[in-house]
C-alpha positions in Angstrom: 43.6 -61.4 15.8 43.8 -60.5 19.5 41.0 -61.6 21.8 38.8 -59.0 23.3 39.6 -58.9 27.0 37.2 -58.5 30.0 36.1 -55.0 30.7 36.9 -53.4 34.1 35.7 -50.3 36.0 38.5 -48.3 37.4 38.4 -48.0 41.1 38.3 -44.3 40.9 34.8 -44.5 39.4 33.1 -46.3 42.3 32.3 -43.2 44.3 33.2 -39.6 45.0 36.3 -39.3 47.1 37.4 -42.9 46.7 41.1 -43.1 46.2 41.9 -39.8 47.9 43.8 -39.6 51.2 42.2 -37.3 53.7 45.6 -36.5 55.1 46.7 -35.2 51.7 48.7 -38.3 50.8 49.3 -39.1 47.1 47.5 -42.1 45.5 50.2 -44.6 44.9 50.2 -47.3 42.2 51.5 -50.6 43.6 50.5 -53.3 41.2 53.1 -56.0 41.2 54.1 -57.4 37.8 53.5 -60.9 39.0 49.9 -60.0 39.7 49.4 -58.8 36.2 51.2 -61.8 34.7 49.0 -64.2 36.8 45.9 -62.4 35.8 46.9 -62.7 32.1 47.6 -66.4 32.6 44.2 -67.1 34.3 42.4 -65.1 31.6 44.2 -67.2 28.9 43.1 -70.4 30.7 39.5 -69.1 31.0 39.6 -69.2 34.8 37.6 -66.6 36.9 39.3 -64.5 39.5 38.9 -61.4 41.6 41.0 -58.2 41.6 41.0 -56.4 44.9 42.5 -52.9 45.1 43.0 -50.7 48.2 41.5 -47.3 47.2 41.8 -45.5 50.6 43.5 -46.2 53.9 43.9 -44.6 57.3 47.0 -45.3 59.3 48.1 -47.4 61.0 46.7 -49.8 58.4 49.4 -51.8 56.7 47.6 -51.5 53.4 48.6 -48.9 50.8 46.5 -47.0 48.3 46.9 -48.7 44.9 47.9 -52.0 46.3 46.3 -54.7 44.3 45.9 -58.4 44.9 44.4 -61.2 42.8 42.1 -63.8 44.5 41.6 -67.1 42.7 38.3 -68.9 42.8 39.6 -71.3 45.5 40.7 -68.4 47.7 44.4 -68.2 47.0 45.9 -64.7 47.0 48.7 -63.3 44.8 49.7 -59.8 45.9 49.4 -57.7 49.1 46.3 -56.0 50.6 46.9 -55.6 54.3 47.5 -57.4 57.5 46.0 -60.4 59.3 42.6 -58.7 60.1 41.9 -57.3 56.6 43.1 -60.1 54.3 40.7 -62.9 55.3 37.7 -60.5 55.2 38.7 -59.3 51.7 39.1 -62.9 50.5 35.7 -63.8 51.8 33.9 -60.8 50.3 35.9 -61.3 47.0 34.6 -64.8 46.7 31.1 -63.7 47.3 31.5 -61.0 44.6 32.8 -63.7 42.2 29.8 -66.0 43.0 27.3 -63.2 42.4 29.2 -61.7 39.5 29.0 -58.1 40.8 31.8 -55.8 42.1 31.6 -54.0 45.4 33.4 -51.5 47.6 34.3 -52.6 51.1 34.8 -50.4 54.1 36.8 -52.1 56.9 37.0 -50.1 60.1 36.0 -49.7 63.7 32.4 -50.8 64.5 31.4 -47.3 65.6 32.3 -45.9 62.2 30.2 -48.2 60.1 26.9 -46.3 60.2 28.6 -43.1 59.1 30.5 -44.9 56.3 27.5 -46.8 54.9 26.1 -45.7 51.6 24.7 -47.3 48.5 27.0 -49.8 47.0 29.3 -50.0 50.0 29.6 -53.1 52.2 30.7 -52.1 55.7 32.7 -54.6 57.8 33.8 -54.2 61.4 37.5 -54.5 62.2 38.3 -54.0 65.9 42.0 -54.7 65.7 43.7 -51.4 66.7 46.7 -52.1 64.5 44.6 -52.2 61.3 43.3 -48.6 61.1 40.7 -48.5 58.3 40.6 -49.5 54.6 38.4 -49.1 51.6 38.9 -52.0 49.1 37.3 -52.3 45.7 36.7 -56.0 44.7 35.9 -56.8 41.1 35.1 -60.2 39.8 36.7 -61.0 36.4 34.7 -63.8 34.6 35.9 -65.1 31.3 34.1 -64.2 28.1 31.9 -67.0 26.9 34.0 -69.0 24.3 32.4 -70.2 21.1 34.1 -72.5 18.6 32.3 -72.9 15.2 33.5 -75.6 12.9 32.7 -75.3 9.2 32.6 -73.0 6.2 29.3 -71.4 5.1 27.5 -68.1 5.2 25.9 -69.3 8.5 29.4 -69.7 10.0 30.4 -66.1 9.1 27.1 -64.7 10.4 27.5 -66.7 13.6 30.9 -65.2 14.2 29.7 -61.7 13.6 26.7 -62.1 15.9 28.6 -63.8 18.7 31.2 -61.1 18.6 28.6 -58.4 18.9 27.2 -60.2 21.9 30.6 -60.3 23.7 31.5 -63.9 23.0 35.1 -64.8 22.1 34.7 -66.6 18.8 37.1 -69.1 17.1 36.3 -70.4 13.6 37.7 -73.8 12.7 37.7 -74.0 8.9 39.9 -76.9 7.6 41.8 -75.4 4.6 40.0 -72.1 4.9 41.2 -68.5 4.7 41.3 -66.4 7.8 40.4 -63.3 5.7 36.9 -64.8 5.2 36.1 -64.3 8.9 37.0 -60.7 9.9 34.6 -60.8 12.9 36.3 -63.9 14.5 38.9 -63.5 17.3 40.8 -66.5 15.9 40.7 -68.7 12.8 42.1 -72.2 12.8 42.7 -73.6 9.3 42.9 -77.3 10.3 40.6 -79.6 12.2 42.9 -79.3 15.3 40.7 -78.3 18.2 43.7 -78.0 20.5 44.6 -74.8 18.6 41.1 -73.6 19.5 41.9 -73.9 23.2 38.6 -75.7 24.0 37.9 -76.0 27.8 34.9 -77.1 29.9 33.6 -73.5 29.5 33.6 -73.6 25.7 30.6 -74.0 23.4 31.0 -75.8 20.1 28.8 -75.6 17.0 29.5 -78.0 14.2 28.3 -76.3 11.0 30.2 -78.3 8.4 26.8 -79.1 6.7 27.7 -82.3 4.8 31.5 -81.7 4.6 33.4 -83.9 7.1 30.4 -83.8 9.6 31.4 -87.1 11.2 35.1 -86.2 11.8 34.2 -82.7 13.1 31.5 -84.0 15.5 33.7 -86.8 16.8 36.5 -84.4 17.5 34.1 -82.0 19.2 32.8 -84.8 21.4 36.4 -85.6 22.5 36.6 -82.2 24.1 35.2 -81.2 27.5 33.0 -78.4 25.9 29.9 -77.6 27.9 27.8 -77.6 24.7 28.2 -79.5 21.3 25.6 -78.6 18.7 25.3 -80.0 15.1 23.7 -77.9 12.4 21.8 -80.5 10.4 18.3 -81.8 9.7 17.0 -84.4 12.1 17.5 -87.1 9.6 21.0 -86.0 8.8 21.9 -85.7 12.5 20.6 -89.3 13.1 22.8 -90.6 10.2 25.9 -88.8 11.6 25.4 -90.0 15.2 24.6 -93.5 13.9 27.9 -93.6 12.0 29.8 -92.5 15.1 28.0 -95.1 17.1 29.2 -97.7 14.7 32.7 -96.3 15.0 32.6 -96.9 18.8 31.6 -93.5 20.1 29.8 -94.1 23.4 26.2 -93.4 24.0 27.2 -91.1 26.8 29.2 -89.0 24.4 26.5 -89.0 21.7 23.9 -87.9 24.3 25.8 -84.6 24.5 24.9 -83.7 20.9 22.3 -80.9 20.5 20.7 -81.6 17.0 19.5 -79.8 15.2 21.4 -76.9 16.8 19.4 -73.8 17.5 15.8 -72.9 18.3 13.2 -74.2 15.8 12.4 -71.2 13.6 11.1 -73.3 10.7 12.6 -72.9 7.2 15.1 -70.1 7.5 18.1 -68.6 5.6 21.8 -69.1 6.6 21.8 -65.9 8.5 18.6 -66.8 10.3 20.2 -70.2 11.2 22.9 -68.1 13.0 20.1 -66.2 14.8 18.5 -69.5 15.9 21.7 -70.9 17.2 22.7 -67.8 19.1 19.2 -67.6 20.6 19.7 -71.1 22.0 23.1 -70.4 23.3 22.1 -67.2 25.0 19.0 -68.9 26.5 21.0 -71.8 27.8 23.7 -69.6 29.2 21.1 -67.4 30.9 19.6 -70.5 32.4 22.9 -71.4 34.0 24.4 -73.9 31.5 28.2 -73.4 31.9 27.8 -71.0 34.8 28.3 -73.8 37.3 31.8 -73.9 35.9 32.5 -70.8 37.9 33.2 -72.4 41.2 31.2 -71.3 44.2 33.3 -70.7 47.3 33.9 -73.8 49.3 32.0 -74.0 52.6 34.0 -72.3 55.3 33.8 -73.1 59.0 34.1 -69.7 60.7 34.4 -68.7 64.4 34.0 -65.3 66.0 37.1 -63.7 67.4 36.0 -63.2 71.1 38.1 -60.0 71.3 37.3 -58.0 68.2 34.2 -59.8 66.9 35.6 -60.6 63.5 34.8 -63.8 61.6 37.8 -66.1 61.4 38.3 -69.0 59.1 38.9 -71.9 61.4 40.9 -74.0 59.0 43.3 -71.1 58.2 43.5 -69.5 61.6 47.0 -69.1 62.8 46.1 -67.8 66.2 44.2 -69.9 68.7 44.0 -70.5 72.4 42.2 -73.0 74.7 40.3 -72.0 77.8 38.2 -74.4 79.9 38.4 -77.1 77.3 37.2 -74.8 74.5 39.3 -73.5 71.6 39.0 -69.9 70.6 40.2 -68.5 67.2 41.7 -65.0 66.6 42.4 -62.7 63.7 45.8 -61.7 65.0 48.4 -62.3 67.7 47.3 -59.1 69.4 43.7 -60.3 69.9 45.0 -63.7 71.2 47.3 -61.9 73.7 44.5 -59.7 75.0 42.3 -62.8 75.4 45.0 -64.8 77.3 45.6 -61.8 79.6 42.0 -62.1 80.8 40.3 -65.2 79.3 37.4 -65.3 81.7 36.3 -61.8 80.6 36.2 -62.5 76.8 34.9 -66.1 77.2 31.9 -64.7 79.1 31.2 -62.2 76.3 31.4 -64.8 73.5 29.1 -67.2 75.4 
């Protein structure tokens, strides 16, 4: 069964007039196949990314309406958005959107235009490079669905699959020797105890609900994965017996300390379906508290300098254009700004302090 993909808002929905060309130009789609293929690859691997789409431009900007680029969590870009002034700014704002988990519309233009362009939901950013014109870019973070792997066969497993799916989790059932038809709510059913088929990553959550059937083998295999959470559905006494057996088999104390047992919030004596409620309540609580969220990388600290000509922030490590005056190095967003500086360095050096 196909996985439910992340949901996106179309750029045309972000505000009235977005995507239209005041000069009467036609909105052009320019999504390169390699961008879509890379997005599909990252989604399959469970890696977050940002989609950035040019929804409006004013010449002479080199961007084009409909141009889309993908920004990875470490700041790499696949696709085309615009020139030297626009791209670093879009990357920076895209990574901020990914860290915060919220989309935003960017207006990049001349400083004197910012106040008129400002409105709710729009981030205005000055670009003083004459060659850049102006752009509106919609940046949208794409964060993977939470991934739940449930091992076992019981009414609680089926109920957990249905409940997790309703909450937007991608759910894989691992039922050794089972029948996929028994789990219509699951995104995938693995009929052997092979967790490689379940594509477990460090963003996955595993619940072992074998309930007396191959508990030890299932838990040992779960602990061999990098999953962020491993829970065991069992009484406290049974859980102690299982972990004791694994300890005797040489499983490390560090690995055993990862086991959440009994899995789920303590609701007292409950039915199979209510066990599923207790487990999902714990998973939702922990995820809301940030467990697993740290797996979405925060942007690495960037050392930025201010272009003394146009006032833009420039990533020092990535800056291609730089010049030295009176023993101090200045960084520029483009060759044009560097040339203007070198024509009268004393003027711009005095302004930058």
